[in-house]
N, C-alpha and C positions, 0 to 999 in steps of 0.2 A: 464441405459444409460442417460447421462446428456442432458437436453434440452438447446441447445446452441443458444439462441437468440443473435443477434448482439448488441453490446454496441456502442452507437452513438459516444462516445468520442474516440473510437479506430480508427475512420476513418479520413483520412487526409482532406476530404471535410467538416467535421463537423466544423462549425464556431469557431474560436479560442476564441472569447469572451464568447460563451456558454460553451466551455470546461473549461475556467478559472473560470466562475461563479460556475460551478458544482464542480470543484476541491476545490475551496475556501470554499464552503459550507460544503462539506464532511470533509475537513481538519479541519475547525473551529469546527464543531460538535464533532469530535473525541477528539480534544484537550479540549473543554469545559466540556465534560463529563468524561474526564480522562480515556478513554476506554483502552488505552495501558499501563496504570500505572502499572498494575500487571506484565508486562513482562520487565520492565526496567532492573532488575538485570540480565536478560538473555543476554542483549547486553554487559554489562560489563564482564560477564563470557565468552562470545565468544571472546571478545578482549583479555582477559587474556590467554585464551586457545591457541590462535594463536599468541600471543605476538605481537599484532599489534594495533597501535593507529590511523592508517589511515582507513577511513570508506568510502565505496562506496555504495550509495543508488541507487538501480535500480528502474525504473518506479516511479520516485520521485513525479510526478504530480506537485502540487503547492509548494512542499517543505515541507509541513506538512504531516505526523506528525514528520518527522525526526528532524526538527528544534526544535520543542517543546520537543521532547524526549531527545535530546542531552544536553539541558540545565539542565536536572534533573539527569544526570548520574555522575559517580564518576570521570571520566577523561575528559580532554580537547582534544577531538578528532579533527582531521583534516578531514573534511567531503567533499566529492565530490557528488553533486546531479546530477543524470543522468536521461534522459527520451527520449522516441522516439520523443516527441514534447516538447523540453526544453523551459521553459518560460524565462530563463535568467533574471529574475527580480533581481535588485540590492538587496543585503542582508546587514543587519546591523552589521553582525558579521564577523570578518576577518578569522575565522577558517572554515567557510562554503562557498563553491563556487559552481556555476553551471558549469558543463561541457558544453561548448558552442554548441557542435555538437550533432546531433541525435544519440542516443545509442539504439541499438536493444538488449534487455536483453537476448534473446535466443542465442546470440553469445558471444564468448570470447572477452574481452576488455583488453587493455594494461594499466590498472590502478591498482595502488598498494593499497591494503586494503581489509579487510573483507567486505562481501556483506550483504545487507539487502534488503528486499522487503516487503512493508506494503500495504496490501489490494489490491494487483495487480495480484497475482498468478492466480486467477480465470479467468483472461482475456485470458489465453492461453489454447490451447487444450493439450491433454496428450503428444503428440510428442514434442510440444514446451516446456512444463514443464520439460520433460526429458532432453532437451537440456540445459535449464537453470540450472538444477541440475548438469549436467555433466560439464558445462563450468565454474561454479562458486563455486562448493563445495570445491575445493581444497584450496580456499582462506579463508574458513569459511563462512557459509551462515546461515542467520536467516530470515525466512519467517513467517509473521503474517497475518492472515485472520480474519476479524471481522464478517464474515458471514459463515453460513453452511446451507446445504439443509434441510429445514424444513418449515412446515406451519407457525410456530411461527415467523420465520425469515421473511417470506413473509409479514405477517401482520405487524410486527414491521417496516420493511422498507417501506411498503405502507403508514403507518402513518408518519414516519420520513420525507419522501420525499414530502408529500402533506401538511398535517396540520402542520408538523414541520417546513417546509419552510415558510409557511404563518406566523407562530409565530416568528421564529428566524431570518428571513432574514435581518431585520434592524440592528441586533446586530452582524452580521457576519463581521469579520475583515480579510483583509482590506475592509472598507466600499466601496460600489459600487452603484452609481446611476443606472447603467445598471442593476445591480441585482434587484433593486427596480422595475424598469420599466418592466423587463421581468419576474417578479414574480407576480406583482399585476395588472399592466395595460395591458400588453401583455403577458399572463402567459405561454410563450413557455418554460421557465425554469422549471416550475412545471412538464410539460410533459416529457422533456428530462431527468431530474434527476430521476423521478419516473420510466421511462422506463429502464434506465440503472441500477437502483437499483434492480428492479425486475429481470432483466436479470442476474445480478450478483449473486443473491440468487440461481437461477436455475442452474447456472454453478459452484457454490461453492462446496467445498469438506469438508467432515468430517475429524477429526484428524486422524482417522484410515486409511482413504483413502490417506491422505498425507504421512503417514508412508509407506504404501504399495508401493506407487509411488516412494518414495525415495529409498527403499530397492531394487526395481527392476532396478532403473536407475544407482545406484552407486555400484561399486565393494567393496570388503573388504577394510578396511583401513579408514573407517569413523565411527564416533560415531553419531548415529541418535537418536534424542530425539524428541518426539512429546508430546503435551499436550493441555489442554484447561484451560485457566486461566482467572480470573476476577470475577466480581459480576454478579448475575443473571440478564439476559437481556443485559449484556454488556461483555459477555465472548469472548475471543480471542482464536482461534486455532493457534498453532504455531508449526513450524518445525525448529529445531536447528541441524545444521550439522557441526561437528568439525572434521577436518582431524586428523588422528592418526599418529603421527610421529614415 
């Protein structure tokens, strides 16, 4: 049974500036270390399989890593970023846009394109995960999780969210004086990011758990592929779902 501690960033009352600092730090860290690099080809394969160049990112957070990933792929995708708390930050590229309204990923949405979800699936309980799979698998769905339930992950995230923030915060882009203040002078950010990081590990799923959930949620007619990819210490669990025509 999973230990489901609440993640602060999931709540509407959580201050938007703290949520943004948290998302910016995690997004920058993932890009800096190239954690998703090993799964880049899977996005192109999903696109080719469903014959679709429109891409809908669910639970996009700050927009990373989708923005960084898309620049390294084979095709020029038209990407729509969606989130329950959309930031609507102006983007420098014309092929990526924010959907302006709040989007609940557990519900069907009338947007054209295959779906992705990066490091957000663990935020949902099993019923909500089932609804995500049922409502989005028919478009083609790729889910990646950088965490899995283990003592090693708890230690890694504990270091990354405390010592890591102290070391890396000045280098995080976009640069934020608020990030400096609330990391070093009033270290609220150290607590909130660490809490959410630990809660994420405790709620995360192994690759085999992801496969079992998908097989139980979806009827015949889908190709379900699971895997664990990447270098030691930076491996990514992924779930790739392709509708069979």
